[in-house]
Backbone bond lengths (Angstrom), bond angles and torsions (degrees), N, CA, C in turn:
res aa  C-N    CA-C-N  psi(-1)  N-CA   C-N-CA  omega(-1)  CA-C   N-CA-C  phi
1 M - - - 1.449 - - 1.523 108.96 -
2 P 1.343 118.86 129.93 1.457 120.53 -177.75 1.523 112.05 -67.62
3 G 1.320 114.57 154.63 1.456 120.44 178.70 1.518 111.33 -73.16
4 P 1.338 116.42 -170.66 1.462 119.17 -179.11 1.520 110.97 -65.15
5 L 1.311 114.40 154.64 1.451 120.51 179.91 1.515 110.13 -63.11
6 S 1.309 116.76 137.36 1.460 121.26 178.22 1.518 109.35 -64.73
7 A 1.325 115.65 149.08 1.466 119.98 176.36 1.525 110.05 -67.23
8 F 1.305 116.55 -17.32 1.459 121.73 -177.72 1.527 110.31 -115.23
9 C 1.309 116.20 66.68 1.469 122.47 175.71 1.517 107.72 -112.04
10 P 1.314 116.50 90.11 1.466 118.26 -177.48 1.517 112.43 -68.36
11 R 1.315 115.24 147.27 1.463 121.99 172.59 1.514 105.84 -104.77
12 F 1.318 115.36 106.10 1.459 121.50 -172.71 1.526 111.77 -76.48
13 P 1.331 116.87 133.85 1.465 119.46 174.77 1.530 110.54 -70.25
14 D 1.310 115.93 152.10 1.464 121.16 -177.57 1.529 112.57 -59.57
15 D 1.340 117.05 -39.05 1.467 118.85 -178.28 1.530 111.42 -67.51
16 F 1.327 117.69 -34.04 1.461 120.95 177.09 1.531 110.13 -67.26
17 L 1.333 116.83 -42.46 1.461 120.36 178.74 1.526 111.05 -65.10
18 A 1.331 117.35 -39.10 1.465 120.80 177.65 1.524 110.42 -64.24
19 E 1.320 117.04 -40.47 1.470 120.77 178.19 1.527 110.60 -65.42
20 A 1.334 117.19 -38.85 1.467 121.09 177.81 1.528 110.51 -63.11
21 R 1.310 116.95 -42.61 1.473 120.18 178.56 1.526 111.31 -64.79
22 D 1.336 116.40 -40.03 1.466 120.44 177.44 1.527 111.05 -63.02
23 T 1.318 117.36 -40.59 1.468 121.44 178.86 1.520 110.30 -61.33
24 L 1.319 117.33 -40.63 1.468 120.66 -179.38 1.524 112.13 -69.44
25 R 1.318 117.50 -24.46 1.468 120.54 177.60 1.519 112.46 -77.72
26 R 1.332 116.65 -25.30 1.473 119.72 -179.03 1.507 110.71 -69.14
27 K 1.320 115.38 148.38 1.464 119.97 -179.19 1.522 112.23 -90.52
28 T 1.322 117.89 -15.60 1.457 119.89 -174.88 1.522 112.90 -118.82
29 A 1.307 118.66 26.22 1.466 121.36 179.21 1.532 109.66 -74.19
30 P 1.344 117.86 143.13 1.467 120.53 177.27 1.534 111.14 -62.13
31 Q 1.322 115.60 145.35 1.466 121.73 -176.49 1.535 111.98 -57.04
32 Q 1.339 117.70 -41.25 1.463 120.27 179.89 1.523 110.75 -61.51
33 S 1.313 116.84 -42.31 1.467 120.59 179.69 1.529 110.46 -64.86
34 V 1.308 116.52 -40.51 1.467 120.67 179.33 1.526 110.31 -62.18
35 Q 1.337 117.40 -45.88 1.467 120.93 179.38 1.529 110.66 -60.48
36 R 1.317 116.77 -44.60 1.465 121.26 -176.88 1.523 111.26 -69.14
37 C 1.321 117.70 -37.36 1.461 120.94 177.04 1.524 110.62 -67.58
38 R 1.323 116.14 -41.75 1.463 119.81 176.80 1.523 110.71 -61.57
39 L 1.338 116.64 -39.48 1.461 121.19 178.34 1.527 110.76 -63.92
40 A 1.314 116.98 -45.09 1.459 120.14 -179.76 1.527 111.08 -60.44
41 L 1.324 116.76 -45.16 1.462 120.05 -179.91 1.529 111.42 -66.88
42 L 1.323 116.19 -37.91 1.466 120.64 177.92 1.526 110.77 -64.12
43 L 1.335 117.29 -44.94 1.460 120.60 -179.84 1.527 111.71 -70.66
44 H 1.304 116.87 -27.77 1.465 119.71 175.38 1.531 110.04 -65.93
45 E 1.332 115.62 -41.26 1.462 120.31 -179.46 1.526 112.75 -78.57
46 N 1.344 117.10 -32.01 1.471 122.65 -176.46 1.529 109.80 -132.34
47 P 1.324 119.34 75.08 1.463 120.80 -174.56 1.528 114.13 -65.04
48 H 1.318 118.44 -20.53 1.465 121.34 -178.25 1.526 113.25 -93.75
49 L 1.320 117.44 4.94 1.459 121.56 -178.08 1.528 110.28 -64.23
50 A 1.320 116.72 135.91 1.466 121.52 -179.69 1.531 110.59 -67.38
51 Q 1.326 115.71 151.24 1.466 121.37 -178.93 1.531 111.87 -54.99
52 Q 1.334 116.82 -47.97 1.468 120.72 -176.68 1.530 111.36 -62.34
53 E 1.323 116.56 -42.39 1.462 120.30 -179.05 1.523 110.86 -68.45
54 A 1.326 116.96 -43.36 1.466 120.32 178.19 1.526 109.82 -62.00
55 G 1.317 116.93 -42.85 1.457 120.82 178.77 1.518 112.36 -62.82
56 R 1.323 116.01 -41.56 1.463 119.89 179.11 1.528 110.60 -61.07
57 R 1.309 117.07 -37.99 1.464 120.62 -176.91 1.529 113.44 -71.86
58 V 1.330 117.34 -28.26 1.470 119.27 -176.61 1.525 113.58 -112.49
59 G 1.333 117.80 -2.87 1.457 120.33 177.22 1.517 113.99 87.71
60 L 1.326 117.68 29.93 1.457 122.35 176.38 1.517 108.97 -123.16
61 S 1.328 116.73 164.90 1.462 120.01 175.74 1.526 109.20 -82.40
62 G 1.311 116.23 162.78 1.456 120.41 177.00 1.518 111.90 -60.82
63 R 1.325 116.32 -35.06 1.468 120.98 179.02 1.536 110.98 -65.94
64 Q 1.324 116.45 -39.92 1.467 120.39 177.42 1.526 110.63 -65.37
65 V 1.322 116.83 -40.01 1.465 120.92 178.08 1.523 109.64 -61.10
66 L 1.330 117.29 -45.04 1.457 120.84 178.65 1.525 111.17 -61.06
67 R 1.323 116.95 -42.24 1.469 120.79 179.81 1.531 110.72 -60.93
68 W 1.335 117.29 -44.20 1.467 119.92 179.43 1.514 111.30 -69.61
69 R 1.326 117.73 -37.59 1.472 120.40 176.16 1.524 110.59 -59.95
70 Q 1.321 116.41 -45.21 1.467 120.40 179.77 1.522 111.01 -61.28
71 R 1.304 116.13 -45.23 1.464 120.71 -178.53 1.528 111.06 -63.27
72 W 1.329 116.62 -46.15 1.458 120.00 -179.46 1.522 111.29 -68.48
73 A 1.344 117.61 -37.01 1.463 120.39 178.65 1.525 111.18 -65.35
74 A 1.341 117.17 -27.14 1.462 121.61 177.53 1.525 111.76 -78.88
75 G 1.343 117.39 -5.89 1.456 120.99 176.49 1.514 115.41 100.87
76 D 1.330 117.82 3.72 1.467 121.02 178.52 1.524 108.67 -91.59
77 F 1.323 116.25 87.74 1.463 121.48 -176.07 1.515 109.56 -90.84
78 S 1.319 114.69 86.77 1.453 123.18 179.38 1.515 107.31 -149.55
79 V 1.334 116.29 157.10 1.460 119.99 174.44 1.532 110.38 -111.66
80 A 1.323 116.48 3.76 1.464 120.91 179.03 1.526 109.79 -81.22
81 D 1.320 115.83 151.19 1.454 120.25 175.83 1.519 110.10 -62.39
82 A 1.313 115.88 143.56 1.464 120.47 177.66 1.528 108.81 -71.00
83 P 1.323 117.70 145.35 1.463 119.23 178.44 1.528 110.08 -64.28
84 G 1.309 114.90 144.79 1.458 119.85 177.66 1.517 114.61 90.42
85 R 1.315 118.27 -1.46 1.464 119.93 -179.68 1.521 109.66 -86.77
86 G 1.294 116.40 137.84 1.460 121.49 175.58 1.509 113.85 83.21
87 R 1.286 114.73 167.29 1.460 121.69 -179.67 1.520 109.95 -77.99
88 K 1.300 115.63 135.05 1.458 121.21 179.47 1.525 110.16 -85.26
89 A 1.309 115.33 147.06 1.463 120.45 178.59 1.522 109.17 -68.06
90 A 1.314 115.94 138.19 1.464 120.73 179.05 1.526 107.95 -124.79
91 F 1.308 116.40 119.80 1.445 121.85 179.33 1.519 108.15 -116.61
92 S 1.300 116.42 131.28 1.463 118.32 177.55 1.523 108.76 -79.69
93 P 1.314 117.03 142.71 1.468 119.13 179.65 1.525 110.28 -68.07
94 P 1.326 116.20 151.55 1.469 118.20 179.66 1.523 110.38 -64.49
95 G 1.314 115.61 145.70 1.470 121.26 179.42 1.516 112.18 -76.12
96 P 1.303 117.09 -165.89 1.455 120.45 -176.15 1.532 113.02 -61.59
97 G 1.326 116.91 -27.72 1.462 119.34 -179.32 1.524 112.50 -86.51
98 G 1.347 117.85 -5.54 1.464 120.31 178.87 1.512 113.53 76.96
99 G 1.305 119.00 12.78 1.467 121.00 179.48 1.502 109.60 150.43
100 Q 1.316 116.86 -156.61 1.459 121.09 -177.34 1.498 112.68 -99.22
101 G 1.303 118.88 1.03 1.451 122.26 -177.44 1.530 113.59 -61.55
102 H 1.324 117.28 -25.63 1.458 120.47 -178.72 1.528 112.25 -70.77
103 R 1.302 118.27 -12.43 1.470 121.19 -179.15 1.505 111.93 -89.90
104 L 1.277 117.85 -11.22 1.465 119.54 -176.44 1.486 113.52 -79.51
């Protein structure tokens, strides 16, 4: 008998599930999107599945599964990275010579 329902059991809207299925049918979808769509469909079918088991099935860690469950349970039905996550690229502006060509 399964344990109590997780506090993070999202109820996926039909349009989000349809978009996830469409993404999985595409041949050129990014790997991250494919993993997240597979996770959403898996959790829709098996809402009581443990984080570790769900992660093993789609190629994510249990911690990543929990993070996506929390986000979807809060109503943010997207597979895109949230803005502000990760280190931003920093490029220094070119100097007076416009690059390294002046050293040659």
